[in-house]
N, C-alpha and C positions, 0 to 999 in steps of 0.2 A: 621531535615532532611526530605526531601520529600519521602513519601512512594509511590511506584508504584506497583500496582497489575496487572499482565498480564495473559490473557487467550489466549493460542495459541493452534494450532493443524492443521492437514491437512483439506482439504475441506470436507464439508458434515459431520462434527462432532458436530454441534450444538454450536459452539463458541459464536455466537452473542446472542443467546437465554440465555445462561448461564451468559455471561458478563452483559447483561441488567438486569437480575434478581439480580445479585450481586450488581451492581451499585445502583439499587433501594433500596436494603437492607442497604447499607453502606453510603448513601448520596453521591454517586459518579457520575462521568460523564465519558463517554467512548471516547477514542481516537482510531480511526480506523487505523490499520496497514495493509491496503490492497491496492495494487498498482493500482487496476482498479476501486475500489468503489469511487474514487475521482471524477469520471466523471458523469455529469448530464445526465439523460435519458438512462443511461446504468445500468438498475436495475436488471432484471431477469438474464441477462447474467453474471453479476458479483456477484450474490447471496447476494444482500443487505439485504434481509429479513427484510424490514423496519417495518413490523408488530411486529417483536420481540422487538423493542424498546419501545413498549407500554406495561407497566407492571401494572396490576390492574387498568387500565384506565388512567394511567399517562405516559406521554412521558419522556423517559430517554434521557437526552441530549447526543448527539454524535457529535464529531468533525472529520473533514477531510473526510467527505462524501459529494458528490455533490459540489465540490469546483473548478472544471475545466470543460471546454467545451469539448465534444467529438471531436476528431481530434487533440487536443493538446497533446504533448508528455510530460506528467508529469514525473519528475525524483526524485531520492532519495534525492538529495540536497534540493529540494523544500519540500519534506516530512519532512526532519529534521527541516527546518525553520518553517513550519507550526506546527510541534510537539512542538517546543519551545514556540511558541505563544500560543498554546492551554494549555500547561502546566502552563504558567504564568497566563493565564486567570482563569483556574480552581483552582489552589492553591490560587490565590488572593481572591477567593470567599470562601476559606476554605473548599473546597470539595475534595473528594478523586479521584485520577487518576486511571482509569481502561483502560489499553491498550488491544486491542483485534484485532487479525488478524492472517493471515497465510503467509504473504509475508516475507520470511526469511531475506532478506537483510534489509527491513524496521525494523524488530524486532531487528536485530543485531545492527543497527545504534543506537538504544536506549539502549538495554540491555547490550551491550558491549562498548557503546560509540565509535562505530566503526569509525575510522578516514577516512574521505573522502578527500584525498589529491589532487587527480587529477581533475582539472576543465574540464568538458566535452567540446568538440568542439561545437561551435555555428555556424552552417552552414549559417544561415540567416544573422548573423552579418558579417561573413567573406565575403559573397557575396557583401555586401554594402561597406565594407572597401577596398576590392581589387580594387575598382574603383577610389580610392583616391591616390594622389601622396604622396610620403614619408613625405614631409613637413607638409601636413595636418594630416597625421597619427600621427606625433610627437605632434602636437597641440592637437589632440584628446586624446592622452595618458596623456598629462599634465593636461588636463581638469579634470581628476579624482583626482588630488592632487599630492603631491610630488612623484617622481619616486621611485619605490622600488629598481630598479637596473638601473644605468646609461647605462649599456651595452644593455638595452632593445631597445635603439635607433640605435644600430650599424648595424642592418640588417633589411630588410623589413619583413622577416619571424618572427624575434623576436618582432618586432613592433606589428604585427598582433596578435601574441600570448599574448603579454603583455596587449593589449587592451581587448582581449577576457577575460583574467583573471580579470582585473579591473572591466569590465562590470559585470561579474559574481558576484564579491564581493559586488558590489553596489546593485545588485538585491537580493542577499541572504547573508546579513551581518552576520547571525548566522550560516552559513554553516560550518565554521571551528572552532568556539568557542566550548569549552568543555561544555557538558551538566552539569547541577547542580548535586551535589552528591545526589544519590537516594538509598533508601533501597528497593531493588527489590524482590518481592515475585512472582514467576512465576509458573503457572499451565498449564499443557497440557492435552488435552482430547484424550484418546486413545481407539481404537477399534482394534480387530484383523483384519488382512488384508482382509479376505473374507467379513466380515461385512461392512468394508469401501467400498469395491467394490459394494456390494448390495445397500448400502445407496446412493452412487454416481449415480448408474443406475436408482434407483427409483426417485431420485431428478431430474435427467435430464428429465425423462419422464414427471414428474409433471410440470416442467417449460415449456416444450414444449406445454403441454396441456393448460396452462393458458396464452400463448401468447408470448413466447420468440422469435418465428419467426417473429411475428408482430413487436416486438421491434426492431429487426435488420432491418426489411423492412422500418420502420419509419426513422431510422438513415440514411439509404441509400437515401430515398426520401427527407430527410432534407438537403442533400448536401454532406454527407460524401462519399468518393470514396470507392469502394471495397478494394483497397489497404490500405487505412487508417484503415478500420475495421479489415482487416486481421492482421494488426500490433498488435492488442490487443490480438490475439491468442485465443486458445480454442474455446469457444462458438461463438465468433464473427468471427473467421476464418472459421470454418466449416459451420456455418449457412449462411455466405456470399457466400461460394462456392456452397452451395445448391441453394440459391436464384439467383445466376448468371448462373445456369444451368450446373455447372461443376461437381456436385455430385447429385445423386438421394437422396431421403429422407432416404432410408435404408442405403446407403453408408455413408451419413452424420452422422446418428445416431451411426453407428458402429465405425467409425473413431473417432468421438468426445468422445464417451464413453471410448474408449481405451486411448485417449489422456488425459482425466481427471484422469483416474486410474494412468497413468504414472506420472502425475503432483502431485498427492497425495503422491506417492512414493518418488518423489524428495523433497517434503516438509519435509517428515519424515527424509530423509537423512540430510537435512539442520539442522533440530532441533537436531539430534544426534551430528552433528558437533559442534553446539553451546554448547552442554553439555560438549564435550571434551575440549572446549576452556574456560570452567569455569562457564557457565550459569547453575545454579541449577534449573531443571524443576521438579516439583512435578506432576507426572502423575496420572490422575484420570480416573478410568474405565468409559468409555462412556455409558455403559449399566446401570449405576446407574441412579436413578431419579434425577430431578433438586434439590429437597430438600436435598438429600443425598450428592450431589456434593457441594452444598452451605455449608453444615455442615462441610465438610472436609476443605473447604477454610477458613471459619470463625474460625475454631479451630486453624488452622496454623497461621492465622493472630494474634490471641491472644498470641501465643508463640513468 
């Protein structure tokens, strides 16, 4: 059976650093479960902490980071597909899986094999299809293979939806298949609420000092619209509002700081809900040193 070690926790708790050190110790590779770190060029704003993947001078392999272009709307179906591909690659080389992140839905998809039944609407595809007559839509649907339901051709609306579903299944063939059976050992990093707030504020100041505003400015100059950047929320939303003159620096900092605090609270709410639904999380005191945290994890792995 495949063993999966997971390191989770709210933002600013040091998940990446701990996961990288664990992976280095157990001959592992990391799979990122972060909904924004998939984007290239979005580094400081998403908290990639790329330097943490270098442990004792060696690069720890990490998957699902920098796999999409900014402006693209990456989704949880794609995450599941990429996770399966990374899992196959890592286990095929006999190495240990280490999942690390704070995006609750992405973690749920893996740890509870959360079923993704509803295929999302594809607006771009719909726009193209709506220009075609019914006869061509029927031919388009048949081009994907045998019809799932003959009633899909009875109305234009059903035709459009059926093509949308078949197109999705072609792009993400693993989106609905069950994950392989896994022995999951999950760890969470916890701090008391006030310490989390202090860590978030300190990290925000640090990232602004080392160029987070410049990162957002480069993305805007590279062709992304303010609306596209605001879509990514948090840092990208508020820094864009500042750069477009809608917020002063002080207003931006205050609103963003509060928004990240609220985000961390929502993350903990999601993790607690996961526990209620059967995910066993071994919580580790974030105030402990790296070696102490690793000792706790390694000891539980032995058991």
